[in-house]
C-alpha positions as CSV (number, residue, x, y, z in Angstrom):
1,M,73.9,114.4,17.3
2,R,71.5,112.1,15.4
3,L,74.4,110.7,13.5
4,L,76.2,110.0,16.7
5,F,73.2,108.2,18.2
6,S,72.9,106.2,14.9
7,I,76.5,105.1,15.1
8,L,76.3,104.2,18.7
9,A,73.1,102.1,18.1
10,S,74.8,100.3,15.2
11,A,77.8,99.6,17.3
12,L,75.6,98.2,20.1
13,V,73.9,95.8,17.7
14,I,77.2,94.6,16.4
15,F,78.5,94.1,19.9
16,S,75.4,92.2,21.0
17,T,75.6,90.0,18.0
18,A,79.3,89.2,18.7
19,L,78.4,88.2,22.3
20,A,76.0,85.5,21.1
21,A,78.2,82.5,21.2
22,E,77.6,79.4,19.2
23,P,75.8,76.7,21.2
24,P,78.1,73.9,22.3
25,A,78.5,70.7,20.2
26,T,77.2,68.7,23.1
27,P,74.4,70.4,25.1
28,R,75.2,71.3,28.6
29,F,72.5,69.1,30.1
30,I,73.9,66.1,28.2
31,A,77.4,66.9,29.5
32,A,76.0,67.1,33.0
33,L,74.2,63.7,32.7
34,R,77.5,62.2,31.4
35,A,79.1,63.6,34.5
36,G,76.5,61.9,36.7
37,R,74.5,65.0,37.6
38,A,70.7,64.7,37.7
39,Q,68.9,67.0,35.2
40,H,65.3,68.4,35.1
41,I,63.9,68.8,31.6
42,V,60.8,70.9,30.9
43,I,58.9,70.6,27.6
44,Y,57.1,73.8,26.5
45,G,55.0,74.1,23.4
46,T,51.9,73.0,21.6
47,S,50.0,69.7,21.1
48,L,53.1,68.6,19.1
49,S,54.9,68.4,22.4
50,K,52.0,67.7,24.8
51,G,51.0,64.5,22.9
52,G,53.9,64.1,20.4
53,A,55.7,60.7,20.6
54,W,59.0,62.5,20.4
55,V,58.8,63.3,24.1
56,P,58.5,59.7,25.4
57,Q,61.0,58.6,22.7
58,L,63.5,61.1,24.0
59,Q,62.8,60.2,27.6
60,Q,63.2,56.5,26.8
61,T,66.6,57.1,25.3
62,L,67.8,59.3,28.2
63,D,66.5,56.9,30.8
64,A,68.4,54.0,29.1
65,R,71.6,56.0,28.9
66,F,71.4,57.8,32.2
67,P,69.2,55.7,34.5
68,G,67.7,57.6,37.4
69,L,69.2,60.9,36.4
70,V,66.4,62.4,34.3
71,K,63.2,64.1,35.5
72,L,60.9,65.4,32.7
73,T,58.0,67.8,33.1
74,N,55.7,68.4,30.2
75,S,54.3,71.9,30.5
76,A,53.1,72.0,26.9
77,R,49.4,72.8,26.1
78,G,47.5,71.7,23.1
79,G,46.0,74.5,20.9
80,Q,48.2,77.2,22.3
81,H,50.7,79.6,20.7
82,S,53.6,81.8,21.9
83,G,51.1,84.4,23.4
84,W,50.0,81.7,25.9
85,G,53.6,80.7,26.3
86,A,54.6,84.3,27.2
87,A,51.7,84.6,29.6
88,H,52.5,81.3,31.5
89,V,56.2,81.0,31.2
90,D,56.8,82.0,34.8
91,S,54.5,79.4,36.3
92,A,55.0,76.7,33.7
93,V,58.8,76.9,33.3
94,V,60.6,79.4,35.5
95,A,59.0,78.3,38.8
96,L,60.1,74.8,38.1
97,K,63.8,75.8,37.9
98,P,64.7,73.3,35.1
99,D,68.2,72.6,33.8
100,V,67.0,72.7,30.2
101,V,63.8,73.6,28.4
102,F,62.7,72.6,24.9
103,I,60.4,75.2,23.3
104,E,58.2,75.1,20.2
105,F,55.2,77.2,19.3
106,A,55.8,78.2,15.6
107,I,53.1,75.9,14.1
108,N,50.3,77.5,16.1
109,D,51.7,81.0,15.9
110,A,50.9,80.7,12.2
111,V,47.3,79.7,12.6
112,T,45.2,82.1,10.5
113,R,42.3,82.4,12.9
114,F,44.5,83.6,15.7
115,D,45.6,86.5,13.5
116,L,48.9,87.0,15.3
117,S,51.3,89.4,13.5
118,L,55.0,88.6,13.0
119,D,55.9,91.5,15.3
120,T,53.6,90.1,18.0
121,I,55.3,86.7,17.8
122,R,58.7,88.3,18.0
123,R,57.7,90.0,21.2
124,N,56.2,86.8,22.6
125,V,59.4,84.8,21.8
126,D,61.6,87.5,23.4
127,T,59.4,87.6,26.5
128,I,59.6,83.8,26.9
129,L,63.4,83.8,26.4
130,D,64.0,86.8,28.6
131,R,62.0,85.3,31.5
132,I,63.9,82.0,31.2
133,A,67.2,83.9,31.1
134,T,66.5,84.9,34.8
135,L,67.5,81.3,35.5
136,P,71.2,81.7,34.6
137,T,72.0,78.0,34.4
138,C,68.9,77.0,32.4
139,E,69.7,75.8,28.9
140,V,67.2,76.6,26.1
141,I,66.7,74.4,23.0
142,L,64.3,75.8,20.4
143,Q,62.6,73.5,17.9
144,I,60.7,74.1,14.7
145,M,58.3,71.1,14.2
146,N,56.5,70.0,11.1
147,P,54.6,72.5,8.9
148,A,50.9,71.9,8.6
149,F,50.1,70.2,5.3
150,G,46.9,70.2,3.2
151,K,45.0,72.8,5.2
152,A,43.3,75.2,2.7
153,E,42.4,78.8,3.5
154,G,39.1,78.8,5.4
155,D,39.9,75.6,7.2
156,S,40.2,76.1,11.0
157,A,43.6,74.5,10.9
158,H,45.0,76.7,8.1
159,R,48.4,78.2,8.7
160,R,49.6,81.3,6.8
161,Q,53.2,82.2,6.0
162,Q,54.5,79.3,7.9
163,D,58.2,79.8,6.9
164,A,58.0,83.4,8.1
165,Y,56.7,82.4,11.5
166,Q,59.3,79.7,11.8
167,Q,62.0,82.2,10.8
168,I,61.4,84.1,14.0
169,Y,62.6,81.2,16.0
170,R,65.6,80.7,13.7
171,D,66.5,84.3,14.1
172,A,66.1,84.2,17.9
173,A,68.4,81.1,18.1
174,S,71.0,82.8,16.0
175,R,70.8,86.1,17.9
176,R,71.0,84.4,21.3
177,G,73.4,81.6,20.6
178,L,70.8,78.9,21.3
179,L,70.6,75.4,19.9
180,L,67.9,75.2,17.2
181,V,66.6,71.8,15.9
182,D,64.7,72.6,12.7
183,H,62.5,69.6,11.6
184,A,60.6,71.6,9.0
185,A,63.4,71.1,6.5
186,A,63.2,67.3,6.7
187,W,59.4,67.3,6.3
188,N,59.7,69.6,3.2
189,R,62.3,67.4,1.7
190,L,60.0,64.4,2.2
191,L,57.2,66.3,0.4
192,A,59.5,67.3,-2.5
193,A,61.0,63.8,-2.9
194,E,58.0,61.5,-2.3
195,G,54.9,63.8,-2.6
196,E,51.9,64.6,-0.5
197,A,50.8,60.9,-0.2
198,A,54.0,60.1,1.6
199,V,53.5,63.0,4.0
200,K,49.9,62.0,4.7
201,K,51.1,58.5,5.8
202,L,53.1,60.1,8.6
203,I,50.8,63.1,9.3
204,P,47.3,61.7,8.7
205,D,45.5,64.8,9.9
206,G,48.0,67.2,8.2
207,V,49.1,68.6,11.6
208,H,50.0,65.8,14.1
209,P,52.6,63.2,13.1
210,N,51.8,59.6,14.0
211,V,54.2,57.5,16.0
212,E,56.1,56.4,12.9
213,G,56.3,60.0,11.7
214,W,58.0,61.0,15.0
215,R,60.2,58.0,15.0
216,R,61.3,58.3,11.3
217,I,61.5,62.1,10.8
218,V,61.9,63.9,14.1
219,T,63.6,61.7,16.8
220,P,66.8,60.8,14.8
221,P,67.8,64.3,14.0
222,L,66.9,65.5,17.5
223,H,69.1,62.8,19.0
224,R,71.9,63.8,16.6
225,A,71.6,67.4,17.6
226,L,71.7,66.4,21.3
227,D,74.8,64.3,20.7
228,I,73.0,61.1,21.9
229,A,72.7,59.4,18.5
230,P,73.8,55.8,18.5
231,P,77.1,55.2,16.6
232,P,76.7,54.3,12.9
């Protein structure tokens, strides 16, 4: 009997994985905008979204291409993590009934002083995504932003196991067939190629990119992922 349950459980996992389709090459909300349908965008995450220049940079591009069709609500909150995100997703996202929501919390999930386990973060992420899934037409786009640089253990801004916390979002995107825009890779390439001094020019405090950092490292790949990049 135990063997039968084990086989059935394994089959269910395989079946569920097979159902997770790849995200479309062009996000649904972009296709809707091209068809002339107004879209409501909600931003949900940390200070990297609440105050990050990528948000107005994205809105500027969308407004230029689709004038009068885009409404953007920024529900992000500085200093918060996915626990806050799970607790407030109903009021900050679901109640707004958006067409698409951009989510990022990984950088604060890894903050050492919060002492949030990987299992806790997985549950938080699943809660957020499950609640948004009650809106059957809402598209979800996950983002992994920049890692924190130069914050030693003992610093209030120290992050631990950053890649492991980021991986939770990669896994969730893969499992659910969601678009993931992973900016960490580009930041790590910059660090490897040009060194810490180059990173500090774009992230002076080690956590929050300046306008040039967003413009150079984050916005171009985001636009490509959304299929709104200008032609070469």
